[in-house]
N, C-alpha and C positions, 0 to 999 in steps of 0.2 A: 505494499499499500504505499503510494507517494504520499508526501506532507506537502501543506500549501497555503503559505501566509499568506493571509489577508490583512488589509490596512481598512480598521472599520473606526466609525465615530457614532458619539452617544452625546444626546440633549435632550433637554427639558424643550417642551414645546408645549405651552398652556398648561393642562394639569396630566400631559403624559409623557412618557419619556419615548426618545425616537431612536433606534440603532441604525445604521445604515453600512453598508460596504460600497468603499471605494473603486474596489476592483471589479464589481459586476452589481448589475442594476437590482439589488435586494436589499429591501429594509423591513422594518418592522417596529413595533411598539407596545409599551406596556404600561398599567399606573405607576410601577416602580420600576428602579433599576435593573432591580433583578429579574421581573417579568419580562421586560424589553429584551435583555439580553438571552432569556431563556426562549421567547417567541423569535427572536434573530437567528439563534441556532437552528432551528426548527425550519426556519424560512431558507436558510442556508444550504441544510440537509437535504430537505425539497428540491432547491435548485440544482444542487450538484449530483441528484439522482441519474438527470438525463443531459445535463448542462456537456458542452464542446468545452475543454479546457483551454483550448486557444482564443475563447472569448475573455478570457480573465487578463484583464490591463494589470501592467507591472506598476506598481506605485512605490517609487522610493520616497521617505521622508517628506510627507506632505505637510503644507504648511496651510494654516487658516489664514485667509487674506481678508478683510474687511472689504466692501465695494459698496459705494455710495450710489444710490439711482434716484434722479429725479424723475416722476411721473405726474401726468395730469388726471 
């Protein structure tokens, strides 16, 4: 079995915690950090059951950058 290291982020959005993978388009949420991470792991497991590993983007040292947006 091969090992795959993924870069993930976790943040609070309103009353929920959101977990998202930067390497693939998978995310999940929960009322607590623990629940969000548990749900996220389940979502990743389901994603990788049938996923093509060539779709996994390599992410090295991600940096969070704030961006200001003006809109009408």
